[in-house]
Residue frames as a rotation matrix with the C-alpha (Angstrom) as fourth column:
UNK 1
0.778 0.256 -0.574 73.87
-0.568 0.677 -0.467 52.16
0.269 0.690 0.672 -67.37
UNK 2
-0.132 -0.940 -0.316 77.42
-0.549 0.335 -0.766 51.22
0.825 0.072 -0.560 -66.36
UNK 3
-0.632 -0.094 0.769 76.45
-0.767 0.211 -0.605 50.28
-0.105 -0.973 -0.205 -62.77
UNK 4
0.397 0.887 0.238 73.53
-0.798 0.461 -0.388 48.19
-0.453 -0.036 0.891 -64.06
UNK 5
0.909 0.065 -0.413 75.48
-0.351 0.655 -0.669 46.09
0.226 0.753 0.618 -66.64
UNK 6
0.040 -0.998 0.040 79.02
-0.863 -0.055 -0.502 45.89
0.503 -0.015 -0.864 -65.34
UNK 7
-0.250 -0.195 0.949 78.37
-0.774 0.629 -0.075 43.07
-0.582 -0.753 -0.308 -62.83
UNK 8
0.752 0.535 0.386 76.62
-0.186 0.734 -0.653 40.98
-0.633 0.419 0.651 -65.50
UNK 9
0.786 -0.489 -0.377 79.45
-0.441 -0.017 -0.897 41.51
0.433 0.872 -0.229 -67.93
UNK 10
-0.193 -0.899 0.394 82.09
-0.964 0.098 -0.248 40.61
0.184 -0.427 -0.885 -65.34
UNK 11
-0.021 0.206 0.978 80.24
-0.594 0.784 -0.178 37.41
-0.804 -0.585 0.106 -64.39
UNK 12
0.280 0.201 0.939 79.39
0.547 0.770 -0.328 36.14
-0.789 0.605 0.105 -67.92
UNK 13
-0.001 -0.324 -0.946 81.42
-0.339 -0.890 0.305 38.49
-0.941 0.322 -0.109 -70.03
UNK 14
-0.901 -0.434 -0.005 82.08
-0.142 0.284 0.948 36.29
-0.410 0.855 -0.318 -73.04
UNK 15
-0.559 0.758 0.335 78.51
0.825 0.550 0.132 35.07
-0.084 0.351 -0.933 -73.54
UNK 16
0.306 0.660 -0.686 76.95
0.548 -0.712 -0.440 38.47
-0.779 -0.242 -0.579 -72.69
UNK 17
-0.239 -0.479 -0.845 79.19
-0.387 -0.751 0.535 40.34
-0.891 0.455 -0.006 -75.17
UNK 18
-0.962 -0.151 0.230 78.67
0.120 0.523 0.844 37.77
-0.247 0.839 -0.485 -77.91
UNK 19
-0.315 0.930 0.187 74.90
0.940 0.333 -0.074 37.78
-0.131 0.153 -0.979 -77.64
UNK 20
0.372 0.442 -0.817 74.48
0.363 -0.879 -0.310 41.58
-0.854 -0.181 -0.487 -77.27
UNK 21
-0.525 -0.574 -0.628 76.74
-0.384 -0.499 0.777 42.19
-0.759 0.650 0.041 -80.29
UNK 22
-0.800 0.281 0.530 74.45
0.567 0.643 0.516 40.01
-0.195 0.713 -0.673 -82.36
UNK 23
0.160 0.973 -0.167 71.55
0.850 -0.222 -0.479 42.32
-0.503 -0.065 -0.862 -81.83
UNK 24
-0.375 -0.258 0.890 71.19
0.751 -0.648 0.129 45.08
0.544 0.717 0.437 -84.39
UNK 25
0.157 0.416 0.896 70.69
0.038 -0.909 0.415 48.59
0.987 -0.031 -0.158 -83.13
UNK 26
0.767 -0.038 -0.640 72.08
0.632 0.221 0.743 47.66
0.113 -0.975 0.193 -79.69
UNK 27
0.889 -0.436 0.142 74.37
-0.443 -0.896 0.024 50.32
0.117 -0.084 -0.990 -78.23
UNK 28
0.740 -0.640 -0.207 77.63
0.592 0.765 -0.251 48.49
0.319 0.063 0.946 -79.05
UNK 29
0.040 -0.737 0.675 79.72
-0.082 -0.676 -0.732 51.60
0.996 -0.026 -0.088 -78.17
UNK 30
0.372 0.203 0.906 78.51
-0.894 -0.187 0.408 51.27
0.252 -0.961 0.112 -74.55
UNK 31
1.000 -0.005 0.023 79.34
0.000 0.976 0.219 47.56
-0.024 -0.219 0.975 -74.67
UNK 32
0.419 -0.905 0.074 82.84
0.493 0.158 -0.855 48.27
0.762 0.395 0.513 -75.84
UNK 33
-0.040 -0.387 0.921 83.36
-0.562 -0.754 -0.341 50.82
0.826 -0.531 -0.187 -73.11
UNK 34
0.629 0.344 0.697 82.05
-0.777 0.309 0.549 48.42
-0.026 -0.887 0.462 -70.47
UNK 35
0.923 -0.361 -0.131 84.20
0.333 0.923 -0.194 45.59
0.191 0.135 0.972 -71.81
UNK 36
0.116 -0.933 0.339 87.22
0.107 -0.328 -0.939 47.88
0.988 0.145 0.062 -71.51
UNK 37
0.118 -0.014 0.993 86.42
-0.883 -0.459 0.099 48.27
0.455 -0.888 -0.067 -67.83
UNK 38
0.936 0.183 0.302 86.50
-0.300 0.862 0.409 44.51
-0.185 -0.473 0.861 -67.28
UNK 39
0.018 -0.987 0.159 89.64
-0.661 0.108 0.743 42.36
-0.750 -0.119 -0.650 -67.36
UNK 40
0.832 0.292 0.471 88.74
0.157 0.692 -0.705 40.62
-0.532 0.660 0.530 -70.63
UNK 41
-0.308 -0.949 0.066 91.90
0.362 -0.053 0.931 40.05
-0.880 0.310 0.360 -72.71
UNK 42
-0.177 0.173 -0.969 91.97
-0.649 -0.761 -0.017 42.02
-0.740 0.626 0.247 -75.90
UNK 43
-0.904 -0.213 -0.371 92.34
-0.424 0.566 0.707 39.00
0.059 0.797 -0.602 -78.14
UNK 44
-0.723 0.689 0.055 89.25
0.636 0.695 -0.334 37.42
-0.269 -0.206 -0.941 -76.67
UNK 45
-0.018 0.720 -0.694 87.25
0.108 -0.688 -0.717 40.62
-0.994 -0.088 -0.066 -76.99
UNK 46
-0.412 -0.220 -0.884 88.47
-0.778 -0.420 0.467 41.07
-0.474 0.881 0.002 -80.63
UNK 47
-0.996 0.075 -0.057 87.51
0.040 0.884 0.466 37.47
0.085 0.461 -0.883 -81.49
UNK 48
-0.412 0.897 -0.159 84.07
0.685 0.190 -0.704 37.93
-0.601 -0.398 -0.693 -79.95
UNK 49
-0.004 0.373 -0.928 83.55
-0.271 -0.894 -0.358 41.22
-0.963 0.250 0.105 -81.86
UNK 50
-0.655 -0.342 -0.673 84.75
-0.720 0.015 0.693 39.74
-0.227 0.939 -0.257 -85.15
UNK 51
-0.951 0.309 -0.004 82.46
0.298 0.918 0.262 36.68
0.084 0.248 -0.965 -84.85
UNK 52
-0.300 0.903 -0.308 79.30
0.837 0.095 -0.538 38.43
-0.457 -0.419 -0.784 -83.56
UNK 53
-0.252 0.279 -0.927 79.14
0.093 -0.946 -0.310 41.98
-0.963 -0.164 0.212 -84.66
UNK 54
-0.941 -0.120 -0.315 79.05
-0.280 -0.242 0.929 41.60
-0.188 0.963 0.194 -88.45
UNK 55
-0.685 0.728 0.030 75.79
0.682 0.626 0.377 39.64
0.255 0.279 -0.926 -88.31
UNK 56
0.042 0.663 -0.747 74.02
0.770 -0.498 -0.399 42.41
-0.637 -0.559 -0.531 -86.38
UNK 57
-0.422 -0.273 -0.864 75.43
-0.217 -0.895 0.389 45.03
-0.880 0.352 0.318 -88.76
UNK 58
-0.996 0.057 0.063 74.38
0.078 0.323 0.943 43.07
0.034 0.945 -0.327 -91.85
UNK 59
-0.321 0.944 -0.083 70.82
0.947 0.322 0.006 42.69
0.032 -0.077 -0.997 -90.57
UNK 60
0.109 0.332 -0.937 70.59
0.479 -0.844 -0.243 46.39
-0.871 -0.422 -0.250 -89.57
UNK 61
-0.722 -0.436 -0.538 72.03
-0.255 -0.555 0.792 47.44
-0.643 0.709 0.289 -92.95
UNK 62
-0.893 0.410 0.188 69.58
0.387 0.481 0.787 45.24
0.232 0.775 -0.588 -94.91
UNK 63
-0.048 0.929 -0.366 66.66
0.988 -0.011 -0.156 46.47
-0.149 -0.369 -0.918 -92.87
UNK 64
0.103 0.002 -0.995 67.70
0.278 -0.960 0.027 50.16
-0.955 -0.279 -0.099 -92.92
UNK 65
-0.762 -0.486 -0.429 68.68
-0.277 -0.354 0.893 50.06
-0.586 0.799 0.135 -96.59
UNK 66
0.140 0.978 -0.156 65.19
-0.744 0.000 -0.668 48.71
-0.654 0.209 0.727 -97.51
UNK 67
-0.435 -0.290 -0.852 66.72
-0.789 0.580 0.205 45.64
0.434 0.762 -0.481 -99.20
UNK 68
-0.812 0.289 -0.507 64.96
0.458 0.853 -0.249 43.60
0.360 -0.435 -0.825 -96.51
UNK 69
-0.524 0.731 0.437 61.33
-0.678 -0.669 0.304 44.57
0.514 -0.137 0.847 -96.08
UNK 70
-0.767 0.297 -0.568 59.61
0.504 0.827 -0.249 42.93
0.396 -0.477 -0.784 -93.24
UNK 71
0.136 0.870 0.474 56.12
-0.075 -0.468 0.881 43.79
0.988 -0.155 0.002 -91.99
UNK 72
-0.213 -0.168 0.962 55.72
-0.893 -0.367 -0.262 44.55
0.397 -0.915 -0.072 -88.29
UNK 73
0.753 0.540 0.377 54.01
-0.647 0.713 0.271 41.17
-0.123 -0.448 0.886 -87.66
UNK 74
0.779 -0.508 -0.368 57.18
0.259 0.795 -0.549 39.47
0.571 0.332 0.750 -89.00
UNK 75
-0.139 -0.876 0.462 59.62
-0.254 -0.420 -0.871 41.59
0.957 -0.238 -0.164 -87.00
UNK 76
0.345 0.342 0.874 57.91
-0.913 -0.094 0.397 40.83
0.218 -0.935 0.280 -83.67
UNK 77
0.995 0.077 0.063 58.65
-0.093 0.947 0.307 37.08
-0.036 -0.312 0.949 -83.77
UNK 78
0.375 -0.926 0.033 62.22
0.430 0.142 -0.891 37.72
0.821 0.349 0.452 -84.92
UNK 79
-0.100 -0.380 0.920 62.65
-0.586 -0.724 -0.363 40.09
0.804 -0.575 -0.150 -81.96
UNK 80
0.616 0.401 0.678 61.11
-0.785 0.383 0.486 37.60
-0.065 -0.832 0.551 -79.50
UNK 81
0.923 -0.326 -0.205 63.30
0.268 0.926 -0.265 34.83
0.276 0.190 0.942 -80.91
UNK 82
0.049 -0.909 0.414 66.33
0.083 -0.409 -0.909 37.05
0.995 0.079 0.056 -80.42
UNK 83
0.057 0.071 0.996 65.28
-0.902 -0.424 0.082 37.78
0.428 -0.903 0.039 -76.86
UNK 84
0.928 0.295 0.228 64.77
-0.362 0.862 0.356 34.04
-0.092 -0.413 0.906 -76.18
UNK 85
0.611 -0.772 -0.176 68.21
0.462 0.528 -0.712 33.24
0.643 0.353 0.680 -77.63
UNK 86
-0.127 -0.636 0.761 69.72
-0.367 -0.683 -0.632 35.90
0.921 -0.360 -0.147 -75.38
UNK 87
0.355 0.351 0.867 68.03
-0.928 0.018 0.373 34.64
0.115 -0.936 0.332 -72.25
UNK 88
1.000 0.001 -0.021 68.91
-0.001 1.000 0.019 31.00
0.021 -0.019 1.000 -73.06
UNK 89
0.366 -0.928 0.074 72.46
0.304 0.044 -0.952 31.95
0.880 0.371 0.298 -73.77
UNK 90
-0.138 -0.393 0.909 72.80
-0.712 -0.598 -0.367 33.85
0.688 -0.698 -0.197 -70.52
UNK 91
0.526 0.399 0.751 71.33
-0.838 0.396 0.376 30.92
-0.147 -0.827 0.542 -68.54
UNK 92
0.880 -0.085 0.468 72.92
0.086 0.996 0.018 27.98
-0.468 0.024 0.883 -70.29
UNK 93
0.794 -0.581 -0.181 75.96
-0.455 -0.369 -0.810 29.59
0.404 0.725 -0.557 -72.01
UNK 94
0.081 -0.821 0.565 78.36
-0.982 0.031 0.185 28.31
-0.169 -0.570 -0.804 -69.41
UNK 95
0.251 0.130 0.959 77.24
-0.229 0.971 -0.072 24.71
-0.940 -0.202 0.274 -69.86
UNK 96
0.982 0.147 0.116 77.41
0.084 0.210 -0.974 24.97
-0.167 0.967 0.194 -73.62
UNK 97
0.514 -0.858 0.007 80.91
-0.773 -0.467 -0.429 26.47
0.371 0.216 -0.903 -73.47
UNK 98
-0.051 -0.541 0.840 82.08
-0.838 0.481 0.258 23.71
-0.543 -0.690 -0.478 -71.06
UNK 99
0.552 0.328 0.767 80.68
0.073 0.897 -0.436 20.99
-0.831 0.297 0.471 -73.34
UNK 100
0.971 -0.224 -0.080 82.35
-0.130 -0.220 -0.967 22.47
0.199 0.950 -0.243 -76.42
UNK 101
0.193 -0.957 0.217 85.70
-0.951 -0.237 -0.199 22.67
0.242 -0.168 -0.956 -74.66
UNK 102
0.110 -0.092 0.990 85.27
-0.542 0.829 0.137 19.12
-0.833 -0.551 0.042 -73.32
UNK 103
0.832 0.301 0.465 84.66
0.201 0.619 -0.759 17.83
-0.517 0.725 0.455 -76.81
UNK 104
0.801 -0.585 -0.128 87.53
-0.436 -0.423 -0.794 19.76
0.411 0.692 -0.594 -78.25
UNK 105
-0.009 -0.833 0.553 89.94
-0.988 0.094 0.125 18.38
-0.156 -0.545 -0.824 -75.64
UNK 106
0.259 0.184 0.948 88.64
-0.237 0.964 -0.122 14.85
-0.936 -0.193 0.293 -76.15
UNK 107
0.935 0.217 0.279 88.95
0.214 0.278 -0.936 15.10
-0.281 0.936 0.214 -79.91
UNK 108
0.763 -0.643 0.058 92.32
-0.436 -0.579 -0.689 16.82
0.477 0.501 -0.722 -79.95
């Protein structure tokens, strides 16, 4: 698993970590180990984890605790939407990040 995902994490580490931590039931322990093998600064990793991980945990807790009951036909589009978000983020995440930084520099 490490050999498969480490090159992706090193190339687009911020966007990859953010998007994968959003997914509930994703093996986030493996992600943390892989992130530790990259040269990502701890503060950046902590910020990504604090911004992304709670949403995946809340969804997983609501679904697992039966406070959120979704039929299978409703879960499928949610999963496909999440997959589409992940793929779009991996493809265009660099552009979005550059645009956000450009606007912040211009406004600040």
